[in-house]
C-alpha positions in Angstrom: -15.5 14.5 -21.6 -18.0 13.7 -24.4 -20.1 16.8 -25.7 -23.7 16.7 -24.5 -26.2 15.3 -26.9 -27.4 18.2 -29.3 -31.2 17.8 -30.4 -34.1 19.8 -31.7 -37.5 19.0 -30.7 -40.6 19.3 -33.3 -43.5 19.8 -31.4 -44.4 22.2 -28.1 -46.9 19.9 -26.4 -46.6 17.9 -23.4 -44.3 15.1 -24.5 -41.9 17.5 -26.1 -41.7 19.1 -22.6 -39.9 15.8 -21.2 -36.8 16.3 -23.5 -36.6 19.8 -22.9 -36.8 19.4 -19.3 -33.8 16.9 -19.6 -31.5 19.3 -21.1 -32.4 21.9 -18.4 -31.6 19.3 -15.7 -28.5 17.7 -17.2 -27.0 20.2 -19.5 -23.6 18.2 -19.1 -25.5 15.3 -21.0 -28.1 17.0 -23.1 -28.6 20.2 -24.9 -31.9 21.5 -26.5 -31.0 23.7 -29.4 -34.4 25.0 -30.0 -38.4 23.9 -30.4 -40.2 23.8 -33.7 -43.7 25.4 -33.4 -46.0 26.8 -35.8 -47.7 29.7 -34.4 -46.2 33.0 -33.3 -48.6 32.9 -30.1 -47.0 29.5 -29.2 -43.4 30.6 -30.0 -43.3 33.2 -27.8 -44.8 30.7 -25.1 -42.0 28.4 -25.8 -39.4 30.9 -25.3 -40.8 32.5 -22.1 -42.0 29.1 -20.6 -39.2 26.6 -21.3 -36.4 29.2 -22.0 -35.1 27.7 -25.1 -35.2 29.1 -28.8 -38.5 28.7 -30.8 -38.0 27.9 -34.4 -40.4 28.3 -37.1 -39.4 25.3 -39.5 -37.2 22.4 -39.9 -35.1 24.4 -42.3 -34.0 26.6 -38.8 -32.5 23.3 -37.4 -28.8 23.5 -37.1 -26.0 21.9 -35.4 -27.9 18.7 -34.0 -27.1 15.2 -33.6 -30.9 14.3 -33.7 -34.3 15.7 -33.7 -36.8 14.7 -31.5 -40.2 14.3 -32.9 -43.1 15.0 -30.8 -46.1 16.1 -32.7 -49.7 14.8 -33.1 -50.1 11.6 -34.7 -51.3 12.5 -38.3 -48.1 14.9 -38.4 -45.4 12.9 -37.2 -44.9 10.3 -40.3 -44.8 13.5 -42.3 -42.3 15.0 -40.1 -40.0 11.8 -40.0 -39.9 12.0 -43.7 -39.0 15.5 -44.0 -36.2 14.9 -41.6 -35.0 11.6 -43.3 -35.1 13.4 -46.5 -32.7 15.8 -45.2 -30.5 12.8 -43.9 -30.9 14.1 -40.1 -31.3 11.0 -37.4 -34.6 11.0 -35.6 -36.2 10.1 -32.2 -39.6 10.0 -32.9 -42.4 9.8 -30.1 -44.6 6.7 -30.1 -46.7 5.8 -32.3 -44.3 6.6 -35.6 -47.8 6.7 -37.6 -51.3 6.7 -36.8 -52.6 3.2 -38.4 -51.3 0.1 -40.1 -51.3 1.5 -43.5 -49.3 4.7 -42.2 -47.0 2.4 -40.5 -46.3 0.3 -43.8 -46.2 3.7 -45.8 -43.5 5.2 -43.5 -41.4 2.0 -43.5 -41.4 1.9 -47.2 -39.9 5.4 -47.3 -37.6 5.6 -44.6 -37.1 1.8 -43.3 -33.9 1.4 -45.1 -32.1 4.2 -44.1 -31.7 3.0 -40.4 -32.1 6.9 -39.6 -35.3 6.4 -37.3 -35.5 5.4 -33.5 -38.8 5.4 -31.8 -38.9 7.2 -28.2 -40.5 4.0 -26.3 -39.1 4.7 -23.0 -41.0 2.2 -20.9 -38.0 -0.4 -21.3 -35.7 2.1 -19.9 -37.5 2.6 -16.5 -35.1 1.3 -13.5 -37.9 -1.5 -12.5 -38.3 -2.9 -15.9 -34.6 -2.7 -16.6 -34.2 -4.7 -13.3 -36.5 -7.3 -14.6 -35.0 -7.6 -17.8 -31.7 -8.1 -16.2 -33.2 -11.1 -14.1 -34.7 -12.6 -17.3 -31.4 -12.3 -19.1 -29.3 -13.8 -16.6 -31.5 -17.1 -16.8 -32.6 -17.3 -13.1 -36.2 -17.9 -14.4 -35.3 -20.2 -17.3 -36.8 -19.5 -20.9 -39.3 -16.6 -20.6 -42.8 -17.7 -21.7 -45.2 -15.1 -21.1 -45.7 -12.0 -19.5 -48.7 -10.3 -17.6 -49.0 -6.4 -17.8 -51.4 -4.1 -16.2 -49.7 -0.5 -16.0 -49.4 1.2 -19.3 -51.4 1.0 -22.4 -51.4 -0.6 -25.9 -47.9 0.0 -27.8 -46.1 0.6 -24.6 -47.6 -2.6 -23.1 -46.5 -4.6 -26.3 -42.7 -3.1 -26.3 -42.4 -4.1 -22.5 -43.9 -7.6 -23.4 -41.7 -8.2 -26.6 -38.9 -6.9 -24.8 -39.2 -9.2 -21.8 -39.8 -12.2 -24.0 -37.0 -11.5 -26.6 -39.8 -11.7 -29.5 -38.7 -10.1 -32.9 -41.4 -8.5 -35.1 -43.7 -11.3 -36.5 -47.1 -12.4 -36.9 -49.6 -12.7 -33.6 -53.2 -13.4 -32.5 -54.9 -11.1 -30.5 -58.1 -11.8 -28.6 -59.7 -8.8 -26.7 -62.8 -7.8 -24.7 -63.9 -4.3 -23.3 -65.5 -3.9 -20.1 -67.0 -0.8 -18.4 -67.3 -0.7 -14.8 -67.4 2.1 -11.9 -64.5 3.5 -10.7 -63.6 6.9 -8.8 -61.4 8.9 -10.8 -59.5 11.0 -8.1 -56.6 12.2 -10.1 -55.3 12.7 -13.6 -52.6 14.5 -15.4 -53.5 17.8 -14.1 -53.6 16.8 -10.5 -56.6 16.0 -8.0 -60.0 16.1 -9.5 -62.0 16.7 -6.9 -64.2 13.6 -8.0 -65.9 12.0 -5.2 -68.2 9.6 -7.0 -67.4 6.6 -9.4 -68.2 6.9 -12.9 -67.7 4.4 -16.0 -64.2 3.4 -16.8 -63.3 1.3 -19.4 -61.2 -1.9 -19.3 -59.6 -3.6 -21.9 -58.7 -7.4 -21.5 -56.4 -9.1 -24.3 -54.6 -12.2 -24.9 -51.8 -12.2 -27.5 -50.3 -15.3 -28.8 -46.8 -14.1 -30.1 -45.9 -17.6 -31.5 -43.2 -20.4 -30.2 -45.4 -20.7 -26.9 -45.0 -17.1 -26.0 -48.0 -15.2 -24.9 -48.9 -12.0 -23.3 -51.9 -11.1 -20.8 -53.0 -7.3 -21.5 -55.2 -5.6 -18.7 -55.5 -1.6 -19.0 -58.1 0.7 -17.5 -58.7 4.2 -18.5 -56.5 6.5 -16.9 -54.4 3.7 -14.9 -51.2 6.1 -15.4 -52.5 8.5 -13.0 -55.5 6.9 -11.0 -53.9 5.8 -7.5 -56.8 3.4 -7.1 -55.4 1.0 -9.4 -51.7 -0.2 -8.9 -49.1 -1.2 -11.5 -48.8 -5.0 -12.2 -46.5 -7.3 -13.8 -45.7 -10.7 -14.1 -42.9 -12.4 -16.2 -43.1 -16.2 -16.3 -40.5 -18.8 -17.4 -39.7 -22.4 -17.4 -37.9 -22.1 -14.1 -39.9 -19.6 -12.1 -41.3 -16.2 -12.4 -41.1 -12.6 -11.5 -44.3 -11.1 -9.9 -43.7 -7.3 -9.6 -40.8 -7.3 -7.3 -40.5 -10.8 -6.2 -38.2 -13.2 -8.1 -39.1 -16.9 -7.3 -37.4 -19.7 -9.0 -36.0 -23.3 -8.7 -32.4 -23.5 -7.3 -32.0 -27.2 -7.3 -33.6 -30.4 -6.2 -36.5 -29.6 -3.4 -35.4 -26.1 -3.3 -37.3 -23.2 -4.5 -36.1 -19.7 -3.8 -38.0 -16.3 -3.4 -36.1 -13.1 -3.3 -37.1 -9.2 -3.8 -35.6 -6.8 -6.2 -34.7 -4.3 -3.7 -34.7 -0.7 -4.6 -31.8 1.6 -2.8 -33.4 5.0 -2.1 -31.4 8.1 -0.8 -33.1 11.0 1.3 -35.0 9.0 3.4 -35.3 9.6 7.4 -32.1 10.7 8.7 -30.2 10.2 5.2 -29.2 13.8 4.4 -27.9 12.8 0.7 -30.9 14.2 -0.9 -34.0 12.2 -2.5 -32.5 9.9 -5.3 -32.6 6.5 -6.6 -29.2 4.7 -6.2 -29.7 1.1 -7.7 -31.9 -2.1 -7.7 -30.6 -5.1 -6.8 -31.5 -9.0 -6.1 -29.4 -10.8 -3.6 -26.8 -8.5 -3.5 -26.3 -8.2 -7.2 -27.0 -5.0 -8.5 -29.3 -5.3 -11.6 -29.5 -1.8 -12.8 -27.4 1.5 -11.2 -28.5 4.9 -11.5 -26.4 6.7 -14.4 -27.7 10.1 -13.7 -27.5 10.0 -9.9 -27.8 13.7 -8.6 -30.2 14.9 -11.0 -33.0 13.5 -8.3 -35.3 11.9 -11.3 -38.6 10.2 -11.2 -38.5 6.9 -12.7 -40.4 8.1 -16.0 -37.8 10.8 -16.2 -34.9 8.3 -15.8 -36.2 6.5 -18.4 -36.6 9.3 -20.9 -32.9 10.2 -19.7 -31.7 6.6 -20.4 -33.5 6.7 -23.8 -31.3 9.6 -24.6 -28.2 8.5 -23.3 -28.7 5.4 -25.6 -29.2 7.6 -28.4 -26.5 9.6 -27.8 -24.2 6.2 -28.0 -26.2 5.4 -31.3 -25.7 8.8 -33.3 -22.0 8.8 -31.9 -21.3 5.3 -33.0 -20.4 3.9 -29.8 -23.5 1.9 -28.8 -26.4 -0.2 -30.4 -29.7 1.6 -31.8 -32.0 2.3 -28.6 -35.3 1.3 -30.3 -35.4 0.7 -34.0 -38.3 2.0 -36.2 -39.2 -1.6 -36.9 -39.7 -2.2 -33.0 -41.9 0.7 -32.8 -44.1 -0.2 -35.7 -44.4 -3.7 -34.4 -45.5 -2.3 -31.1 -48.0 -0.2 -32.6 -49.3 -2.9 -34.8 -50.2 -5.2 -32.0 -51.8 -2.3 -30.0 -54.3 -1.6 -33.0 -55.1 -5.3 -33.2 -56.0 -5.1 -29.4 -58.2 -2.0 -29.9 -59.6 -3.8 -33.2 -60.5 -7.1 -31.3 -62.0 -5.4 -28.5 -64.2 -3.3 -30.6 -65.4 -6.1 -32.9 -65.0 -8.9 -30.3 -63.3 -11.2 -32.9 -59.7 -12.5 -32.8 -57.3 -10.5 -34.8 -54.8 -12.4 -37.0 -51.6 -10.0 -37.2 -49.5 -10.9 -40.3 -45.9 -10.5 -40.8 -45.3 -7.0 -41.8 -42.6 -5.8 -44.0 -40.3 -4.7 -41.0 -40.4 -8.4 -39.7 -37.3 -9.2 -41.9 -35.4 -6.0 -41.0 
C-alpha cells in the first residue's frame, strides 16, 4: 500500500483548514505533519482546534512530500520562494502572487524549478470533471466557448481554459460592473438573518482567448453562498453543447440527441449505505467515479481531495503535474484583467506572459 501523502500547511486560516480536514478524514491517504503559524496564541488554537502540531517557522518542517502554502496574498510569493530555495515541492493556494508584477517576479525566481503547483481545485470538482470528460470524448466537437456563472476570477478562468484546452497566451478582456438589489440570506458563516435586498455587484466580462475561442464571465458578490443565485455553465462546441448537466449533440443526419449527466447518490430514502456520491455518467457511460467513496465528502472537499491525490502522484513520479505554476499565474492574470476592465470600462489587452512558453 502506498504511504499517505505527507504535507505541512503554512497558514492557519480558512483555506488551510481544508487540507488539515482531508488528513483527518482520510488518514490512509493524507497526513498533515503540522501547521506553520506565527503567534503563540494562534499556535495554541491550532493544537487545540485542529489537533495537529503547531510549527513556528519553515525550518521546523521535516519529513514531508510537499508543503501547502495557504497564506495571505502578499505573503504567498515570499513563502513559495523560501520553500523552493530549500528544494521543497510546493502546493500554493490561489493566487500565487497578488498582482501582475508579483506573478512575473515569482515566475522568474522559481518557474524553471518545476517545484511549484497551484491549488486550483475547481477543475477537480465531480461535475466539472464529468463535463471535461464529455468535451474530451469529442461528443460536442471542437470546444469553442464557455459561459460560467458560479465562481470568481482566477477560479473561473482556470475552468474556462481547462474546458477549452487553452494554454497560457494573449487575450482581450472586456468587462462591465453593475450594482443591483439582492437579498443576501447566507454567507460563509451561515444564515445572515437578512430580510431586505442590498446592493450587490455583478461583473460581466467577455474574454477573447484567440483562435475563435472565447468566454463569458458572470459573477455576483457572494454567489458561492447565496442560494438565490444558482450555478450555471455552458460549454459550446462545433457539434453541440453542454448546458449545466444536459448534453446536446449532433449524432447523424437529421438526428440531434440530448442526454443528462446523471449523478448516482447513495443514502437517499431507503438506501442504507450512507450519503455519498458514487459516480456521474452519460448514457450509461461513467464519466467520473468517486475515488474517495466512504469518506462522504461534499463536492468542494472531493475537489480538494482530488487535487491532493494528483499532487501525491506528481511528487512520487507516478503522474503528471496537477496544476503547474504557469497555469495558476495565467488564471490570475486574466482575473486581474477582468477587474481592471470592469473598473475602467476599457478593454484590456493581456500580452503573452513569460510563462506562456513554459
